[in-house]
C-alpha positions in Angstrom: 0.0 0.0 0.0 1.5 3.4 -1.0 1.8 6.4 1.3 -1.1 8.1 -0.5 -3.3 5.0 -0.2 -2.5 4.9 3.6 -3.3 8.5 4.0 -6.6 8.1 2.1 -7.5 5.1 4.3 -6.8 7.2 7.4 -9.0 10.0 6.2 -11.8 7.5 5.5 -11.8 6.7 9.3 -11.7 10.3 10.5 -13.9 11.6 13.3 -13.8 15.4 13.6 -15.1 15.4 17.2 -12.4 13.0 18.2 -9.8 15.1 16.4 -10.8 18.1 18.5 -10.6 16.1 21.6 -7.1 14.8 20.7 -5.9 18.3 20.0 -6.7 19.4 23.5 -4.6 16.6 24.9 -1.6 17.3 22.8 -0.5 20.9 22.9 2.8 20.1 21.1 1.0 18.9 17.9 -0.5 21.3 15.4 -4.3 20.6 15.3 -4.1 20.7 11.4 -1.9 17.5 11.6 -4.6 15.5 13.6 -7.0 13.6 11.4 -9.1 12.1 14.2 -8.8 8.3 13.9 -9.7 6.3 17.0 -7.0 4.2 18.4 -8.7 0.7 18.0 -9.2 1.5 14.3 -5.6 2.5 14.0 -4.3 -0.6 15.7 -6.5 -2.8 13.5 -5.1 -1.0 10.4 -1.5 -1.6 11.6 -2.2 -5.3 12.1 -3.7 -5.4 8.6 -0.6 -3.7 7.1 1.8 -5.9 9.1 0.0 -9.1 8.0 0.2 -8.0 4.4 3.9 -7.3 4.8 3.4 -4.1 2.9 4.9 -1.4 5.1 8.5 -1.0 4.2 8.1 2.1 2.1 5.8 3.7 4.7 8.3 3.1 7.5 11.1 4.6 5.4 9.1 7.8 4.6 10.1 9.9 7.5 9.0 12.4 8.6 5.3 11.8 8.4 2.9 14.6 8.1 0.0 13.5 10.3 -0.2 12.5 13.9 -2.0 9.3 13.0 0.7 8.3 10.5 3.2 8.5 13.4 1.0 6.4 15.6 0.5 3.9 12.8 4.2 3.8 12.4 4.6 3.1 16.1 2.0 0.3 16.1 3.8 -1.3 13.1 7.1 -1.3 15.1 5.3 -3.0 18.0 4.7 -6.0 15.7 8.4 -6.5 14.8 9.8 -10.0 15.4 13.5 -9.4 15.1 15.0 -7.5 18.1 18.0 -5.9 16.3 15.9 -4.9 13.3 13.2 -3.5 15.6 15.7 -1.4 17.6 17.2 0.0 14.4 13.7 1.0 13.3 12.9 2.5 16.7 16.1 4.5 16.6 15.2 5.8 13.1 11.7 6.8 14.3 12.3 8.3 17.7 13.8 11.6 16.5 10.5 12.4 14.8 8.2 11.6 17.8 6.8 14.9 18.9 4.2 14.1 21.5 3.6 12.0 24.6 0.8 9.9 23.1 2.8 8.6 20.2 5.8 8.0 22.5 3.8 6.1 25.0 2.1 3.9 22.4 5.4 2.6 21.2 6.1 -0.7 23.1 7.5 -3.4 20.8 6.5 -6.9 21.8 9.8 -8.4 20.9 11.5 -6.5 23.8 10.0 -8.9 26.3 12.2 -11.7 25.1 15.5 -9.7 24.9 15.9 -8.1 28.2 19.6 -8.4 28.4 20.1 -6.5 25.1 17.3 -4.1 26.1 19.2 -2.9 29.2 21.9 -1.3 27.1 19.5 0.3 24.7 17.5 1.8 27.6 20.7 3.3 28.9 21.4 4.8 25.5 17.8 6.2 25.1 17.9 7.7 28.6 21.2 9.4 27.8 19.7 11.2 24.7 19.3 14.9 24.4 15.8 14.5 22.8 12.8 14.7 25.0 10.7 11.8 23.7 13.7 9.5 23.3 14.5 10.0 27.0 10.8 9.5 27.8 10.7 6.3 25.8 13.8 5.0 27.6 12.2 5.6 31.0 9.0 4.0 29.9 10.8 0.9 28.7 12.6 0.7 32.1 9.2 1.0 33.8 7.5 -1.6 31.6 10.2 -4.2 31.7 12.3 -3.9 34.9 9.9 -3.4 37.8 8.7 -7.0 38.2 10.6 -10.3 38.2 13.5 -8.6 36.4 13.6 -5.6 38.8 16.7 -3.5 38.2 17.1 -0.6 40.8 19.9 1.0 38.7 17.3 2.3 36.3 15.5 4.0 39.1 18.7 5.6 40.2 19.4 6.8 36.7 15.9 8.2 36.2 16.2 10.0 39.5 19.5 11.5 38.5 18.1 13.0 35.3 18.0 16.8 35.3 16.2 17.1 32.0 14.1 20.2 32.5 11.2 19.2 30.2 7.7 18.6 31.5 7.2 15.4 29.5 10.4 13.8 30.8 9.7 14.9 34.4 6.2 13.5 34.3 7.4 10.2 33.0 10.0 10.0 35.9 7.2 10.7 38.3 5.0 8.0 36.8 7.9 5.6 36.9 8.7 6.3 40.6 5.0 6.1 41.6 4.7 2.7 39.8 7.9 1.5 41.4 6.5 2.4 44.8 3.5 0.2 44.1 5.7 -2.7 42.8 9.0 -2.3 44.7 8.2 -0.3 47.7 11.3 -1.0 49.8 13.8 0.0 47.2 11.9 2.9 45.9 11.0 4.6 49.2 14.8 4.9 49.8 15.0 7.0 46.7 12.5 9.5 48.1 13.9 9.6 51.7 17.4 10.1 50.3 16.2 13.2 48.4 17.5 12.1 45.0 14.7 13.7 43.0 14.3 17.4 42.1 11.6 19.1 44.1 8.9 19.1 41.4 9.4 15.4 40.4 9.6 14.4 44.1 6.2 15.9 44.9 4.6 14.8 41.7 5.8 11.2 42.3 4.2 11.3 45.8 1.0 12.8 44.3 0.7 10.1 41.7 1.4 7.4 44.2 -1.1 8.7 46.7 -3.7 8.6 43.9 -3.0 4.9 43.2 -5.2 2.1 44.5 -2.1 -0.1 44.6 -0.6 1.9 47.5 -1.9 1.1 51.0 -3.4 3.7 53.2 -0.5 3.4 55.6 2.0 3.9 52.8 0.0 6.9 51.5 0.1 8.5 55.0 3.9 8.1 55.2 4.4 9.5 51.7 2.4 12.6 52.6 4.9 13.3 55.4 7.7 13.3 52.8 6.2 16.0 50.6 8.5 19.0 50.3 6.7 22.1 51.7 6.2 25.1 49.6 7.2 23.3 46.4 5.2 22.9 43.2 3.5 19.5 43.0 
């Protein structure tokens, strides 16, 4: 399927009301670049293209014009079967990611089976100078190394980031709040040691206190750690 055919297909699924809703959620994206295709339809289209094996030209045609083209690109990468090939494709795509939603929808399935290699790639992504590449690296650490393969070094690295960008700091806060729910003992030390900047420290506590996975006793203790007079 050609790029023009893909674009036409996307416009055939447009929903103007949904486009307006999406525009409000993503201030970093020009509303004129949002078609308004609902995510389930976009995922289904990606599976269709992947099954047909007819996506090479589309993946190579960067940068894309429309927000939905970027999301479609990300969903196609999620279907990749070869780890090294998928990482190369992710590396080619990340510099063109310009919003949190596209970034957060990118989670290749093949990463689950290659955690050893993934660690080095996460380190590399988190060391980037690009907002959404850093955010993606933090998200991959959160998604893959908070359970049976828990790796506290990623928490330390995320806490040490001084990347003064809202969408990075929010991801660090989300990561820390999730880690508190899954790995309380290791993560609470991060907060009591004061390793986060003030804004991220308080935002992490706020998000954790809002979580149903944190006990009432834990929430009460977290509230005592909030830094007074600081933005939350």
